[in-house]
Legacy VTK file of the C-alpha trace (Angstrom):
# vtk DataFile Version 3.0
C-alpha trace
ASCII
DATASET POLYDATA
POINTS 188 float
0.000 0.000 0.000
2.962 2.331 0.443
3.657 2.336 -3.283
1.450 4.938 -4.915
1.713 3.463 -8.385
-0.027 0.207 -7.278
-2.997 1.754 -5.478
-4.798 5.071 -5.867
-3.328 7.652 -3.506
-6.761 8.489 -2.021
-7.218 4.813 -1.020
-3.835 4.655 0.693
-4.566 7.910 2.513
-8.041 6.686 3.550
-6.594 3.425 4.882
-3.933 5.231 6.930
-6.389 7.746 8.365
-9.271 5.306 8.777
-11.709 7.376 6.696
-14.870 5.231 6.808
-16.825 7.586 4.543
-14.470 6.851 1.645
-13.570 3.248 2.476
-17.035 1.722 2.927
-18.351 2.539 -0.592
-15.052 1.410 -2.133
-15.097 -1.969 -0.355
-18.817 -2.506 -1.078
-18.087 -2.018 -4.763
-15.047 -4.319 -4.534
-17.102 -7.090 -2.817
-19.884 -6.805 -5.416
-17.378 -6.934 -8.260
-15.538 -9.958 -6.772
-18.813 -11.863 -6.062
-17.723 -12.700 -2.519
-20.015 -14.737 -0.291
-20.607 -14.069 3.384
-18.224 -16.926 4.184
-15.453 -15.262 2.152
-16.099 -11.982 3.905
-15.965 -13.644 7.320
-12.554 -15.085 6.426
-11.305 -11.682 5.295
-12.493 -10.038 8.503
-10.897 -12.763 10.606
-7.563 -12.080 8.911
-7.678 -8.531 10.291
-7.981 -9.827 13.866
-4.668 -9.326 15.737
-5.050 -12.599 17.672
-5.311 -14.445 14.333
-2.020 -12.866 13.220
-0.303 -13.794 16.502
-1.512 -17.379 16.210
-0.360 -17.585 12.586
3.082 -16.234 13.451
3.433 -18.675 16.347
2.541 -21.575 14.065
5.062 -20.386 11.495
7.777 -20.384 14.152
7.133 -24.009 15.182
8.917 -26.802 13.333
6.972 -28.926 10.890
4.892 -31.664 12.525
4.832 -34.189 9.727
7.052 -36.821 8.214
7.518 -38.114 4.720
5.140 -40.734 3.443
1.696 -41.801 4.538
0.683 -41.817 8.160
1.040 -45.331 9.558
-2.325 -46.835 10.429
-0.913 -48.727 13.372
2.203 -47.875 15.390
4.784 -50.586 16.031
3.698 -50.682 19.668
0.284 -51.974 18.525
1.694 -55.004 16.684
1.705 -57.101 19.862
-2.064 -56.574 20.246
-2.539 -57.888 16.716
-0.479 -60.962 17.574
-2.566 -61.595 20.701
-5.775 -61.230 18.673
-4.474 -63.619 15.992
-3.476 -66.189 18.625
-6.943 -65.880 20.177
-8.673 -66.367 16.814
-6.578 -69.243 15.447
-8.222 -72.171 17.352
-11.707 -70.933 16.452
-10.762 -70.461 12.799
-9.224 -73.950 12.718
-12.461 -75.424 14.056
-14.465 -73.315 11.587
-12.446 -74.525 8.595
-12.770 -78.126 9.742
-16.544 -77.754 10.140
-16.867 -76.066 6.730
-15.378 -79.182 5.108
-17.678 -81.519 7.015
-21.068 -79.750 6.894
-23.166 -77.634 4.586
-24.065 -75.090 7.274
-23.104 -71.469 6.773
-20.344 -69.620 8.618
-22.634 -67.832 11.128
-24.354 -71.074 12.123
-21.020 -72.847 12.613
-19.681 -69.943 14.687
-22.778 -70.080 16.894
-22.117 -73.793 17.398
-18.409 -73.198 18.201
-19.189 -70.362 20.614
-19.259 -72.703 23.620
-15.637 -73.798 22.947
-14.218 -70.418 21.857
-16.510 -67.696 23.276
-14.355 -64.569 22.767
-13.065 -65.544 19.344
-16.504 -66.533 18.037
-18.020 -63.338 19.409
-15.368 -61.328 17.540
-15.902 -63.301 14.330
-19.699 -63.147 14.528
-19.577 -59.368 14.899
-17.441 -59.243 11.746
-18.934 -62.169 9.811
-19.097 -60.229 6.520
-15.416 -59.402 6.733
-14.676 -63.048 7.589
-16.586 -64.143 4.479
-14.454 -61.736 2.430
-11.283 -63.185 3.965
-12.418 -66.737 3.245
-12.914 -65.827 -0.433
-9.974 -63.438 -0.886
-7.537 -64.839 -3.486
-4.478 -63.226 -1.833
-5.334 -64.834 1.487
-6.140 -68.180 -0.129
-2.813 -68.195 -1.980
-0.842 -68.006 1.270
-1.878 -71.440 2.557
-3.794 -74.000 0.546
-2.778 -77.474 1.703
-3.079 -77.709 5.490
-6.024 -76.475 7.513
-3.743 -75.356 10.353
-1.701 -73.159 8.002
-4.821 -71.708 6.415
-6.308 -71.033 9.863
-3.161 -69.156 10.865
-3.323 -67.017 7.728
-7.029 -66.256 8.206
-6.549 -65.432 11.896
-3.665 -63.095 11.022
-5.792 -61.435 8.330
-8.747 -60.926 10.672
-6.623 -59.624 13.570
-6.231 -56.183 11.990
-9.929 -55.664 11.308
-10.499 -53.208 14.167
-7.381 -51.220 13.210
-8.646 -50.698 9.664
-5.886 -52.766 8.069
-6.267 -54.705 4.862
-5.895 -58.480 5.004
-2.357 -58.495 3.600
-1.211 -55.602 5.794
-2.647 -57.303 8.860
-0.829 -60.537 8.003
2.434 -58.609 7.547
2.066 -56.768 10.875
1.285 -59.979 12.778
4.312 -61.610 11.124
6.495 -58.678 12.210
5.154 -59.005 15.756
6.024 -62.733 15.744
9.561 -61.954 14.593
9.961 -59.250 17.238
8.777 -61.549 20.045
11.016 -64.377 18.845
14.032 -62.025 18.885
13.187 -60.939 22.425
12.941 -64.511 23.652
16.392 -65.419 22.292
LINES 1 189
188 0 1 2 3 4 5 6 7 8 9 10 11 12 13 14 15 16 17 18 19 20 21 22 23 24 25 26 27 28 29 30 31 32 33 34 35 36 37 38 39 40 41 42 43 44 45 46 47 48 49 50 51 52 53 54 55 56 57 58 59 60 61 62 63 64 65 66 67 68 69 70 71 72 73 74 75 76 77 78 79 80 81 82 83 84 85 86 87 88 89 90 91 92 93 94 95 96 97 98 99 100 101 102 103 104 105 106 107 108 109 110 111 112 113 114 115 116 117 118 119 120 121 122 123 124 125 126 127 128 129 130 131 132 133 134 135 136 137 138 139 140 141 142 143 144 145 146 147 148 149 150 151 152 153 154 155 156 157 158 159 160 161 162 163 164 165 166 167 168 169 170 171 172 173 174 175 176 177 178 179 180 181 182 183 184 185 186 187
């Protein structure tokens, strides 16, 4: 605003002196010409608030609070919980896979039947039965273990362990595998 050649001199003088009689019509015309909404105007007025400037300057002085790459969905400290969940689910999934080969009943009915032997695991799986059906039919999960029921049960339990953390099946299996490796290193 100090450079006269960018702004009309009367506008600069009116801004410095606070001449409302000259400024109000000018800014009304400017707002009408720019087609600003009330939301845009509220933002402009907030920018003139000194506390907003102080807050902005303080935030500029702080170091950046981000890191490169996507935000991890689960910190490394949470991997052990996934391992515990997978170990809890594995016996129930083994029984489920065995029953699926022997009967024609659906997954929910079999889980209801197995609930007396594995109450917590079956409760978890029944609450997420649609996701379990997806895991049972997922080609990536099926490719991991095809021959033995115990191996397939381990893969399915690992895939289902990350359900509450929002992990995909393959990511959940990887995180549970990392947790197993970390616990085996600690025990050595």
